[in-house]
N, CA, C and O atoms as a Tinker XYZ file with bonds, in Angstrom:
   444  protein
     1  N    -18.877000  -15.574000  -40.360000    73     2
     2  CA   -18.391000  -16.120000  -39.083000    64     1     3
     3  C    -19.717000  -16.690000  -38.580000    63     2     4     5
     4  O    -20.778000  -16.187000  -38.949000    81     3
     5  N    -19.670000  -17.822000  -37.672000    73     3     6
     6  CA   -20.423000  -18.673000  -36.928000    64     5     7
     7  C    -20.237000  -18.055000  -35.474000    63     6     8     9
     8  O    -19.173000  -17.708000  -34.960000    81     7
     9  N    -21.463000  -18.001000  -34.949000    73     7    10
    10  CA   -21.375000  -17.567000  -33.484000    64     9    11
    11  C    -22.434000  -18.427000  -32.865000    63    10    12    13
    12  O    -23.509000  -18.641000  -33.426000    81    11
    13  N    -22.105000  -18.917000  -31.691000    73    11    14
    14  CA   -23.219000  -19.455000  -30.655000    64    13    15
    15  C    -23.709000  -18.348000  -29.815000    63    14    16    17
    16  O    -22.985000  -17.664000  -29.091000    81    15
    17  N    -25.054000  -18.205000  -29.963000    73    15    18
    18  CA   -25.609000  -17.216000  -28.811000    64    17    19
    19  C    -26.057000  -18.154000  -27.407000    63    18    20    21
    20  O    -27.014000  -18.923000  -27.483000    81    19
    21  N    -25.476000  -18.043000  -26.475000    73    19    22
    22  CA   -25.933000  -18.860000  -25.194000    64    21    23
    23  C    -26.865000  -17.942000  -24.462000    63    22    24    25
    24  O    -26.448000  -16.896000  -23.963000    81    23
    25  N    -28.189000  -18.334000  -24.384000    73    23    26
    26  CA   -29.281000  -17.473000  -23.857000    64    25    27
    27  C    -29.354000  -17.953000  -22.577000    63    26    28    29
    28  O    -29.707000  -19.093000  -22.277000    81    27
    29  N    -28.941000  -16.877000  -21.640000    73    27    30
    30  CA   -28.643000  -17.268000  -20.073000    64    29    31
    31  C    -29.925000  -16.715000  -19.436000    63    30    32    33
    32  O    -30.408000  -15.654000  -19.832000    81    31
    33  N    -30.468000  -17.426000  -18.462000    73    31    34
    34  CA   -31.699000  -17.039000  -17.704000    64    33    35
    35  C    -31.663000  -17.356000  -16.130000    63    34    36    37
    36  O    -30.882000  -18.160000  -15.621000    81    35
    37  N    -32.477000  -16.719000  -15.542000    73    35    38
    38  CA   -32.719000  -17.176000  -14.012000    64    37    39
    39  C    -33.903000  -18.054000  -13.985000    63    38    40    41
    40  O    -34.998000  -17.497000  -14.065000    81    39
    41  N    -33.863000  -19.190000  -13.896000    73    39    42
    42  CA   -34.934000  -20.127000  -14.005000    64    41    43
    43  C    -36.241000  -19.745000  -13.020000    63    42    44    45
    44  O    -37.418000  -20.003000  -13.273000    81    43
    45  N    -35.838000  -19.219000  -12.104000    73    43    46
    46  CA   -36.848000  -18.884000  -11.173000    64    45    47
    47  C    -37.875000  -17.960000  -11.769000    63    46    48    49
    48  O    -39.019000  -17.988000  -11.315000    81    47
    49  N    -37.534000  -17.088000  -12.817000    73    47    50
    50  CA   -38.286000  -16.054000  -13.374000    64    49    51
    51  C    -38.388000  -16.215000  -15.006000    63    50    52    53
    52  O    -38.617000  -15.246000  -15.730000    81    51
    53  N    -38.197000  -17.500000  -15.487000    73    51    54
    54  CA   -38.256000  -17.802000  -16.796000    64    53    55
    55  C    -39.619000  -17.828000  -17.236000    63    54    56    57
    56  O    -40.519000  -18.385000  -16.606000    81    55
    57  N    -39.778000  -17.161000  -18.432000    73    55    58
    58  CA   -41.095000  -17.478000  -19.024000    64    57    59
    59  C    -41.376000  -18.974000  -19.560000    63    58    60    61
    60  O    -40.460000  -19.736000  -19.868000    81    59
    61  N    -42.676000  -19.292000  -19.634000    73    59    62
    62  CA   -43.077000  -20.571000  -20.195000    64    61    63
    63  C    -42.848000  -20.403000  -21.665000    63    62    64    65
    64  O    -42.620000  -19.313000  -22.190000    81    63
    65  N    -42.925000  -21.613000  -22.336000    73    63    66
    66  CA   -42.857000  -21.788000  -23.771000    64    65    67
    67  C    -44.042000  -21.057000  -24.440000    63    66    68    69
    68  O    -43.871000  -20.564000  -25.555000    81    67
    69  N    -45.361000  -20.953000  -23.748000    73    67    70
    70  CA   -46.509000  -20.382000  -24.179000    64    69    71
    71  C    -46.274000  -18.862000  -24.027000    63    70    72    73
    72  O    -46.649000  -18.099000  -24.918000    81    71
    73  N    -45.694000  -18.436000  -22.977000    73    71    74
    74  CA   -45.383000  -17.032000  -22.857000    64    73    75
    75  C    -44.441000  -16.433000  -23.898000    63    74    76    77
    76  O    -44.544000  -15.284000  -24.328000    81    75
    77  N    -43.487000  -17.343000  -24.272000    73    75    78
    78  CA   -42.440000  -16.949000  -25.259000    64    77    79
    79  C    -43.100000  -16.851000  -26.650000    63    78    80    81
    80  O    -42.706000  -15.981000  -27.427000    81    79
    81  N    -44.111000  -17.724000  -27.009000    73    79    82
    82  CA   -44.853000  -17.823000  -28.291000    64    81    83
    83  C    -45.526000  -16.554000  -28.408000    63    82    84    85
    84  O    -45.422000  -15.873000  -29.428000    81    83
    85  N    -46.307000  -16.154000  -27.273000    73    83    86
    86  CA   -47.153000  -14.939000  -27.325000    64    85    87
    87  C    -46.488000  -13.555000  -27.193000    63    86    88    89
    88  O    -47.051000  -12.479000  -27.393000    81    87
    89  N    -45.247000  -13.736000  -26.838000    73    87    90
    90  CA   -44.324000  -12.324000  -26.807000    64    89    91
    91  C    -44.252000  -11.693000  -28.040000    63    90    92    93
    92  O    -43.789000  -12.456000  -28.887000    81    91
    93  N    -44.560000  -10.479000  -28.513000    73    91    94
    94  CA   -44.408000   -9.867000  -29.557000    64    93    95
    95  C    -42.956000   -9.542000  -29.696000    63    94    96    97
    96  O    -42.480000   -9.551000  -30.831000    81    95
    97  N    -42.152000   -9.238000  -28.610000    73    95    98
    98  CA   -40.723000   -8.971000  -28.611000    64    97    99
    99  C    -39.887000  -10.157000  -29.267000    63    98   100   101
   100  O    -38.983000  -10.035000  -30.093000    81    99
   101  N    -40.417000  -11.393000  -28.688000    73    99   102
   102  CA   -39.599000  -12.650000  -28.882000    64   101   103
   103  C    -40.009000  -13.061000  -30.583000    63   102   104   105
   104  O    -39.236000  -13.478000  -31.446000    81   103
   105  N    -41.520000  -12.774000  -30.705000    73   103   106
   106  CA   -41.895000  -13.060000  -32.312000    64   105   107
   107  C    -41.079000  -12.168000  -33.097000    63   106   108   109
   108  O    -40.591000  -12.672000  -34.109000    81   107
   109  N    -40.802000  -10.868000  -32.846000    73   107   110
   110  CA   -40.019000  -10.008000  -33.701000    64   109   111
   111  C    -38.703000  -10.408000  -33.852000    63   110   112   113
   112  O    -38.183000  -10.317000  -34.964000    81   111
   113  N    -37.986000  -10.906000  -32.753000    73   111   114
   114  CA   -36.502000  -11.306000  -32.782000    64   113   115
   115  C    -36.381000  -12.409000  -33.717000    63   114   116   117
   116  O    -35.516000  -12.404000  -34.592000    81   115
   117  N    -37.403000  -13.570000  -33.533000    73   115   118
   118  CA   -37.426000  -14.567000  -34.508000    64   117   119
   119  C    -37.651000  -14.218000  -35.915000    63   118   120   121
   120  O    -37.155000  -14.850000  -36.847000    81   119
   121  N    -38.318000  -13.322000  -36.027000    73   119   122
   122  CA   -38.711000  -12.843000  -37.550000    64   121   123
   123  C    -37.461000  -12.124000  -38.092000    63   122   124   125
   124  O    -37.182000  -12.320000  -39.275000    81   123
   125  N    -36.705000  -11.340000  -37.382000    73   123   126
   126  CA   -35.475000  -10.643000  -37.619000    64   125   127
   127  C    -34.327000  -11.680000  -38.052000    63   126   128   129
   128  O    -33.518000  -11.381000  -38.930000    81   127
   129  N    -34.304000  -12.775000  -37.462000    73   127   130
   130  CA   -33.409000  -13.892000  -37.677000    64   129   131
   131  C    -33.814000  -14.596000  -38.990000    63   130   132   133
   132  O    -32.919000  -14.968000  -39.749000    81   131
   133  N    -35.054000  -14.791000  -39.287000    73   131   134
   134  CA   -35.498000  -15.254000  -40.508000    64   133   135
   135  C    -35.283000  -14.341000  -41.584000    63   134   136   137
   136  O    -34.799000  -14.801000  -42.619000    81   135
   137  N    -35.588000  -12.998000  -41.510000    73   135   138
   138  CA   -35.400000  -11.972000  -42.526000    64   137   139
   139  C    -33.871000  -11.893000  -43.053000    63   138   140   141
   140  O    -33.577000  -11.825000  -44.247000    81   139
   141  N    -32.907000  -11.912000  -41.947000    73   139   142
   142  CA   -31.611000  -11.985000  -42.183000    64   141   143
   143  C    -31.113000  -13.274000  -42.790000    63   142   144   145
   144  O    -30.152000  -13.257000  -43.559000    81   143
   145  N    -31.747000  -14.411000  -42.462000    73   143   146
   146  CA   -31.313000  -15.765000  -42.931000    64   145   147
   147  C    -29.960000  -16.046000  -42.134000    63   146   148   149
   148  O    -29.014000  -16.505000  -42.775000    81   147
   149  N    -29.818000  -15.795000  -40.764000    73   147   150
   150  CA   -28.648000  -16.166000  -40.191000    64   149   151
   151  C    -28.718000  -17.345000  -39.280000    63   150   152   153
   152  O    -27.665000  -17.832000  -38.870000    81   151
   153  N    -29.918000  -17.867000  -38.915000    73   151   154
   154  CA   -30.097000  -18.805000  -37.879000    64   153   155
   155  C    -29.881000  -20.190000  -38.671000    63   154   156   157
   156  O    -30.492000  -20.556000  -39.675000    81   155
   157  N    -28.790000  -20.921000  -37.926000    73   155   158
   158  CA   -28.457000  -22.221000  -38.208000    64   157   159
   159  C    -29.058000  -23.326000  -37.488000    63   158   160   161
   160  O    -29.315000  -24.409000  -38.015000    81   159
   161  N    -29.292000  -23.019000  -36.204000    73   159   162
   162  CA   -29.840000  -24.117000  -35.303000    64   161   163
   163  C    -30.177000  -23.139000  -34.206000    63   162   164   165
   164  O    -29.496000  -22.135000  -33.996000    81   163
   165  N    -31.477000  -23.533000  -33.367000    73   163   166
   166  CA   -31.639000  -22.969000  -32.148000    64   165   167
   167  C    -32.668000  -23.888000  -31.431000    63   166   168   169
   168  O    -33.511000  -24.534000  -32.054000    81   167
   169  N    -32.537000  -23.903000  -30.020000    73   167   170
   170  CA   -33.319000  -24.794000  -29.251000    64   169   171
   171  C    -33.174000  -24.322000  -27.823000    63   170   172   173
   172  O    -32.111000  -24.002000  -27.291000    81   171
   173  N    -34.504000  -24.316000  -27.205000    73   171   174
   174  CA   -34.596000  -23.962000  -25.684000    64   173   175
   175  C    -34.128000  -25.187000  -25.005000    63   174   176   177
   176  O    -34.284000  -26.301000  -25.506000    81   175
   177  N    -33.601000  -25.001000  -23.958000    73   175   178
   178  CA   -33.169000  -26.158000  -23.169000    64   177   179
   179  C    -34.107000  -26.509000  -22.074000    63   178   180   181
   180  O    -34.799000  -25.623000  -21.573000    81   179
   181  N    -34.182000  -27.737000  -21.667000    73   179   182
   182  CA   -35.143000  -28.171000  -20.383000    64   181   183
   183  C    -34.675000  -27.447000  -19.242000    63   182   184   185
   184  O    -33.613000  -26.842000  -19.391000    81   183
   185  N    -35.266000  -27.382000  -18.097000    73   183   186
   186  CA   -34.652000  -26.808000  -17.079000    64   185   187
   187  C    -33.510000  -27.483000  -16.334000    63   186   188   189
   188  O    -33.450000  -28.693000  -16.555000    81   187
   189  N    -32.698000  -27.057000  -15.605000    73   187   190
   190  CA   -31.550000  -27.460000  -14.978000    64   189   191
   191  C    -31.855000  -28.771000  -14.108000    63   190   192   193
   192  O    -31.000000  -29.640000  -13.934000    81   191
   193  N    -32.904000  -28.825000  -13.678000    73   191   194
   194  CA   -33.431000  -29.817000  -12.836000    64   193   195
   195  C    -33.449000  -31.202000  -13.611000    63   194   196   197
   196  O    -33.368000  -32.263000  -12.993000    81   195
   197  N    -33.553000  -31.146000  -14.931000    73   195   198
   198  CA   -33.522000  -32.341000  -15.829000    64   197   199
   199  C    -32.084000  -32.718000  -16.384000    63   198   200   201
   200  O    -31.834000  -33.661000  -17.134000    81   199
   201  N    -31.159000  -31.762000  -15.847000    73   199   202
   202  CA   -29.828000  -32.128000  -16.176000    64   201   203
   203  C    -29.110000  -33.159000  -15.641000    63   202   204   205
   204  O    -29.388000  -33.511000  -14.495000    81   203
   205  N    -28.054000  -33.832000  -16.376000    73   203   206
   206  CA   -27.384000  -34.948000  -15.830000    64   205   207
   207  C    -25.878000  -34.356000  -16.041000    63   206   208   209
   208  O    -25.554000  -33.806000  -17.094000    81   207
   209  N    -25.025000  -34.517000  -14.979000    73   207   210
   210  CA   -23.594000  -33.833000  -15.086000    64   209   211
   211  C    -22.787000  -35.183000  -14.955000    63   210   212   213
   212  O    -23.027000  -36.027000  -14.092000    81   211
   213  N    -21.820000  -35.285000  -15.898000    73   211   214
   214  CA   -20.837000  -36.466000  -16.056000    64   213   215
   215  C    -19.451000  -35.909000  -15.913000    63   214   216   217
   216  O    -19.080000  -34.955000  -16.596000    81   215
   217  N    -18.711000  -36.482000  -15.058000    73   215   218
   218  CA   -17.240000  -36.209000  -14.728000    64   217   219
   219  C    -16.454000  -37.427000  -14.689000    63   218   220   221
   220  O    -16.842000  -38.393000  -14.031000    81   219
   221  N    -15.347000  -37.443000  -15.367000    73   219   222
   222  CA   -14.573000  -38.569000  -15.141000    64   221   223
   223  C    -13.375000  -38.116000  -14.360000    63   222   224   225
   224  O    -12.649000  -37.201000  -14.750000    81   223
   225  N    -13.179000  -38.817000  -13.186000    73   223   226
   226  CA   -12.009000  -38.657000  -12.260000    64   225   227
   227  C    -11.268000  -39.915000  -12.158000    63   226   228   229
   228  O    -11.843000  -40.945000  -11.805000    81   227
   229  N    -10.030000  -39.887000  -12.447000    73   227   230
   230  CA    -9.065000  -41.122000  -12.152000    64   229   231
   231  C     -9.754000  -42.405000  -12.678000    63   230   232   233
   232  O     -9.839000  -43.461000  -12.051000    81   231
   233  N    -10.262000  -42.147000  -13.990000    73   231   234
   234  CA   -10.875000  -43.456000  -14.616000    64   233   235
   235  C    -12.223000  -43.710000  -14.147000    63   234   236   237
   236  O    -12.878000  -44.599000  -14.691000    81   235
   237  N    -12.748000  -42.973000  -13.122000    73   235   238
   238  CA   -14.111000  -43.411000  -12.543000    64   237   239
   239  C    -15.246000  -42.342000  -13.212000    63   238   240   241
   240  O    -15.018000  -41.132000  -13.190000    81   239
   241  N    -16.258000  -42.787000  -13.697000    73   239   242
   242  CA   -17.378000  -41.918000  -14.106000    64   241   243
   243  C    -18.203000  -41.621000  -13.129000    63   242   244   245
   244  O    -18.855000  -42.497000  -12.561000    81   243
   245  N    -18.281000  -40.251000  -12.787000    73   243   246
   246  CA   -19.226000  -39.927000  -11.852000    64   245   247
   247  C    -20.326000  -39.106000  -12.442000    63   246   248   249
   248  O    -20.153000  -38.222000  -13.281000    81   247
   249  N    -21.416000  -39.453000  -11.958000    73   247   250
   250  CA   -22.643000  -38.973000  -12.335000    64   249   251
   251  C    -23.718000  -38.417000  -11.399000    63   250   252   253
   252  O    -24.170000  -39.063000  -10.454000    81   251
   253  N    -24.105000  -37.155000  -11.730000    73   251   254
   254  CA   -24.923000  -36.513000  -10.747000    64   253   255
   255  C    -26.140000  -35.677000  -11.494000    63   254   256   257
   256  O    -26.074000  -35.278000  -12.657000    81   255
   257  N    -27.228000  -35.493000  -10.634000    73   255   258
   258  CA   -28.327000  -34.951000  -11.267000    64   257   259
   259  C    -28.166000  -33.532000  -11.288000    63   258   260   261
   260  O    -27.493000  -33.032000  -10.387000    81   259
   261  N    -28.664000  -32.804000  -12.156000    73   259   262
   262  CA   -28.691000  -31.413000  -11.998000    64   261   263
   263  C    -27.338000  -30.800000  -12.595000    63   262   264   265
   264  O    -26.561000  -31.614000  -13.096000    81   263
   265  N    -26.992000  -29.508000  -12.594000    73   263   266
   266  CA   -25.852000  -28.871000  -13.068000    64   265   267
   267  C    -24.677000  -29.025000  -12.136000    63   266   268   269
   268  O    -24.793000  -29.246000  -10.931000    81   267
   269  N    -23.601000  -28.899000  -12.745000    73   267   270
   270  CA   -22.313000  -28.773000  -11.971000    64   269   271
   271  C    -22.276000  -27.590000  -11.269000    63   270   272   273
   272  O    -22.037000  -27.615000  -10.062000    81   271
   273  N    -22.497000  -26.459000  -11.907000    73   271   274
   274  CA   -22.342000  -25.131000  -11.431000    64   273   275
   275  C    -23.407000  -24.844000  -10.455000    63   274   276   277
   276  O    -24.525000  -25.336000  -10.610000    81   275
   277  N    -23.116000  -24.038000   -9.412000    73   275   278
   278  CA   -24.147000  -23.603000   -8.489000    64   277   279
   279  C    -24.406000  -22.185000   -8.614000    63   278   280   281
   280  O    -23.849000  -21.379000   -7.869000    81   279
   281  N    -25.267000  -21.817000   -9.568000    73   279   282
   282  CA   -25.586000  -20.383000   -9.650000    64   281   283
   283  C    -26.933000  -20.331000  -10.026000    63   282   284   285
   284  O    -27.544000  -21.343000  -10.370000    81   283
   285  N    -27.487000  -19.102000   -9.978000    73   283   286
   286  CA   -29.111000  -19.088000  -10.392000    64   285   287
   287  C    -29.279000  -18.818000  -11.732000    63   286   288   289
   288  O    -30.379000  -18.996000  -12.254000    81   287
   289  N    -28.051000  -18.289000  -12.548000    73   287   290
   290  CA   -28.236000  -18.072000  -13.948000    64   289   291
   291  C    -27.652000  -19.297000  -14.727000    63   290   292   293
   292  O    -26.615000  -19.811000  -14.307000    81   291
   293  N    -28.281000  -19.794000  -15.863000    73   291   294
   294  CA   -28.111000  -20.999000  -16.463000    64   293   295
   295  C    -28.177000  -20.656000  -17.903000    63   294   296   297
   296  O    -28.820000  -19.693000  -18.319000    81   295
   297  N    -27.434000  -21.537000  -18.724000    73   295   298
   298  CA   -27.838000  -21.485000  -20.035000    64   297   299
   299  C    -29.219000  -22.169000  -20.340000    63   298   300   301
   300  O    -29.295000  -23.385000  -20.160000    81   299
   301  N    -30.258000  -21.513000  -20.765000    73   299   302
   302  CA   -31.407000  -21.976000  -21.140000    64   301   303
   303  C    -31.752000  -22.207000  -22.531000    63   302   304   305
   304  O    -32.863000  -22.607000  -22.878000    81   303
   305  N    -30.809000  -21.956000  -23.317000    73   303   306
   306  CA   -31.015000  -22.117000  -24.829000    64   305   307
   307  C    -29.853000  -21.627000  -25.489000    63   306   308   309
   308  O    -29.034000  -20.829000  -25.034000    81   307
   309  N    -29.858000  -22.269000  -26.783000    73   307   310
   310  CA   -28.665000  -21.950000  -27.588000    64   309   311
   311  C    -29.056000  -21.660000  -29.068000    63   310   312   313
   312  O    -29.921000  -22.377000  -29.571000    81   311
   313  N    -28.498000  -20.681000  -29.796000    73   311   314
   314  CA   -28.848000  -20.342000  -31.179000    64   313   315
   315  C    -27.494000  -20.101000  -31.861000    63   314   316   317
   316  O    -26.700000  -19.284000  -31.396000    81   315
   317  N    -27.238000  -20.803000  -32.947000    73   315   318
   318  CA   -26.107000  -20.830000  -33.629000    64   317   319
   319  C    -26.550000  -19.952000  -34.906000    63   318   320   321
   320  O    -27.584000  -20.193000  -35.530000    81   319
   321  N    -25.613000  -18.850000  -35.246000    73   319   322
   322  CA   -25.995000  -17.947000  -36.343000    64   321   323
   323  C    -24.739000  -17.934000  -37.032000    63   322   324   325
   324  O    -23.653000  -18.208000  -36.520000    81   323
   325  N    -24.981000  -17.543000  -38.432000    73   323   326
   326  CA   -23.756000  -17.229000  -39.293000    64   325   327
   327  C    -24.095000  -15.876000  -39.768000    63   326   328   329
   328  O    -25.222000  -15.646000  -40.208000    81   327
   329  N    -23.099000  -14.884000  -39.699000    73   327   330
   330  CA   -23.310000  -13.634000  -40.071000    64   329   331
   331  C    -22.039000  -12.896000  -40.375000    63   330   332   333
   332  O    -20.979000  -13.519000  -40.306000    81   331
   333  N    -22.045000  -11.582000  -40.717000    73   331   334
   334  CA   -21.036000  -10.937000  -41.397000    64   333   335
   335  C    -19.837000  -10.967000  -40.512000    63   334   336   337
   336  O    -18.751000  -11.382000  -40.918000    81   335
   337  N    -20.065000  -10.454000  -39.106000    73   335   338
   338  CA   -19.057000  -10.213000  -38.231000    64   337   339
   339  C    -19.708000  -10.089000  -36.756000    63   338   340   341
   340  O    -20.896000  -10.237000  -36.470000    81   339
   341  N    -18.745000   -9.811000  -35.982000    73   339   342
   342  CA   -19.091000   -9.718000  -34.542000    64   341   343
   343  C    -20.161000   -8.478000  -34.222000    63   342   344   345
   344  O    -21.033000   -8.573000  -33.358000    81   343
   345  N    -19.962000   -7.343000  -35.027000    73   343   346
   346  CA   -20.862000   -6.359000  -34.729000    64   345   347
   347  C    -22.333000   -6.858000  -35.197000    63   346   348   349
   348  O    -23.260000   -6.535000  -34.454000    81   347
   349  N    -22.593000   -7.501000  -36.184000    73   347   350
   350  CA   -23.885000   -8.040000  -36.455000    64   349   351
   351  C    -24.317000   -9.110000  -35.518000    63   350   352   353
   352  O    -25.538000   -9.199000  -35.388000    81   351
   353  N    -23.561000   -9.973000  -34.810000    73   351   354
   354  CA   -23.819000  -10.733000  -33.808000    64   353   355
   355  C    -24.161000  -10.108000  -32.592000    63   354   356   357
   356  O    -25.002000  -10.586000  -31.831000    81   355
   357  N    -23.507000   -8.987000  -32.356000    73   355   358
   358  CA   -23.888000   -8.119000  -31.176000    64   357   359
   359  C    -25.345000   -7.573000  -31.159000    63   358   360   361
   360  O    -26.077000   -7.553000  -30.169000    81   359
   361  N    -25.673000   -7.100000  -32.503000    73   359   362
   362  CA   -27.096000   -6.522000  -32.863000    64   361   363
   363  C    -27.878000   -7.557000  -32.684000    63   362   364   365
   364  O    -28.885000   -7.369000  -32.002000    81   363
   365  N    -27.662000   -8.714000  -33.160000    73   363   366
   366  CA   -28.775000   -9.866000  -33.039000    64   365   367
   367  C    -28.960000  -10.217000  -31.674000    63   366   368   369
   368  O    -30.121000  -10.295000  -31.273000    81   367
   369  N    -27.938000  -10.465000  -30.815000    73   367   370
   370  CA   -28.076000  -10.887000  -29.538000    64   369   371
   371  C    -28.625000   -9.700000  -28.736000    63   370   372   373
   372  O    -29.337000   -9.982000  -27.771000    81   371
   373  N    -28.423000   -8.608000  -28.967000    73   371   374
   374  CA   -29.060000   -7.442000  -28.250000    64   373   375
   375  C    -30.591000   -7.363000  -28.559000    63   374   376   377
   376  O    -31.320000   -6.743000  -27.784000    81   375
   377  N    -31.060000   -7.930000  -29.590000    73   375   378
   378  CA   -32.423000   -7.778000  -29.892000    64   377   379
   379  C    -33.145000   -9.059000  -28.950000    63   378   380   381
   380  O    -34.313000   -8.973000  -28.573000    81   379
   381  N    -32.384000  -10.091000  -28.676000    73   379   382
   382  CA   -33.249000  -11.224000  -27.942000    64   381   383
   383  C    -33.699000  -10.563000  -26.679000    63   382   384   385
   384  O    -33.028000   -9.703000  -26.108000    81   383
   385  N    -35.058000  -11.070000  -26.195000    73   383   386
   386  CA   -35.819000  -10.484000  -25.118000    64   385   387
   387  C    -34.929000  -10.708000  -23.870000    63   386   388   389
   388  O    -34.877000   -9.848000  -22.991000    81   387
   389  N    -34.244000  -11.840000  -23.794000    73   387   390
   390  CA   -33.623000  -12.152000  -22.500000    64   389   391
   391  C    -32.501000  -11.371000  -22.147000    63   390   392   393
   392  O    -31.997000  -11.399000  -21.024000    81   391
   393  N    -32.029000  -10.547000  -23.255000    73   391   394
   394  CA   -30.968000   -9.572000  -23.083000    64   393   395
   395  C    -31.324000   -8.432000  -22.194000    63   394   396   397
   396  O    -30.472000   -7.717000  -21.667000    81   395
   397  N    -32.783000   -8.262000  -22.024000    73   395   398
   398  CA   -33.295000   -7.312000  -21.169000    64   397   399
   399  C    -33.285000   -7.614000  -19.628000    63   398   400   401
   400  O    -33.106000   -6.692000  -18.832000    81   399
   401  N    -33.469000   -8.854000  -19.227000    73   399   402
   402  CA   -33.390000   -9.271000  -17.986000    64   401   403
   403  C    -32.258000  -10.048000  -17.525000    63   402   404   405
   404  O    -31.972000  -10.035000  -16.327000    81   403
   405  N    -31.500000  -10.809000  -18.468000    73   403   406
   406  CA   -30.632000  -11.649000  -18.012000    64   405   407
   407  C    -29.331000  -11.304000  -18.985000    63   406   408   409
   408  O    -28.760000  -10.225000  -18.824000    81   407
   409  N    -28.896000  -12.188000  -19.944000    73   407   410
   410  CA   -27.871000  -12.069000  -20.664000    64   409   411
   411  C    -27.908000  -12.879000  -21.964000    63   410   412   413
   412  O    -28.650000  -13.859000  -22.019000    81   411
   413  N    -27.174000  -12.538000  -22.984000    73   411   414
   414  CA   -26.969000  -13.383000  -24.253000    64   413   415
   415  C    -25.344000  -13.405000  -24.276000    63   414   416   417
   416  O    -24.696000  -12.363000  -24.377000    81   415
   417  N    -24.822000  -14.530000  -24.186000    73   415   418
   418  CA   -23.219000  -14.732000  -24.253000    64   417   419
   419  C    -23.008000  -14.956000  -25.754000    63   418   420   421
   420  O    -23.742000  -15.794000  -26.278000    81   419
   421  N    -22.189000  -14.383000  -26.451000    73   419   422
   422  CA   -21.803000  -14.648000  -27.851000    64   421   423
   423  C    -20.551000  -15.329000  -28.007000    63   422   424   425
   424  O    -19.573000  -14.666000  -27.664000    81   423
   425  N    -20.324000  -16.540000  -28.458000    73   423   426
   426  CA   -19.055000  -17.220000  -28.694000    64   425   427
   427  C    -18.883000  -17.583000  -30.126000    63   426   428   429
   428  O    -19.691000  -18.271000  -30.750000    81   427
   429  N    -17.714000  -17.051000  -30.647000    73   427   430
   430  CA   -17.367000  -17.647000  -31.859000    64   429   431
   431  C    -17.155000  -19.120000  -32.082000    63   430   432   433
   432  O    -16.552000  -19.743000  -31.208000    81   431
   433  N    -17.547000  -19.688000  -33.058000    73   431   434
   434  CA   -17.568000  -21.069000  -33.171000    64   433   435
   435  C    -16.375000  -21.684000  -34.022000    63   434   436   437
   436  O    -16.287000  -21.464000  -35.230000    81   435
   437  N    -15.596000  -22.354000  -33.428000    73   435   438
   438  CA   -14.359000  -23.152000  -34.075000    64   437   439
   439  C    -14.950000  -23.666000  -35.266000    63   438   440   441
   440  O    -16.036000  -24.234000  -35.146000    81   439
   441  N    -14.412000  -23.566000  -36.433000    73   439   442
   442  CA   -14.793000  -24.572000  -37.628000    64   441   443
   443  C    -13.766000  -25.376000  -38.132000    63   442   444
   444  O    -13.993000  -26.167000  -39.047000    81   443
């Protein structure tokens, strides 16, 4: 099964890339993905201030800066994994450091 892990975060308290690189918990999580051989793709997203939202209404393309949703928690990254089942995906998501203070949403991928 393929799953997308949506790494959610409160950007006001989000660690820097340098902090993540130096975090032994994050390093251990990355090492676990490598050991399992499950990561197909992973990327950290730039802050929501850099986002552009596009909507088309009645044939008109509407563009706005920033996210469409008004919430403090945003998807800050995505990791696509291929593993045995949902139980393994839950174990992997539970090991992500962000699961401690925010959340990791698991979504099955339509193939």
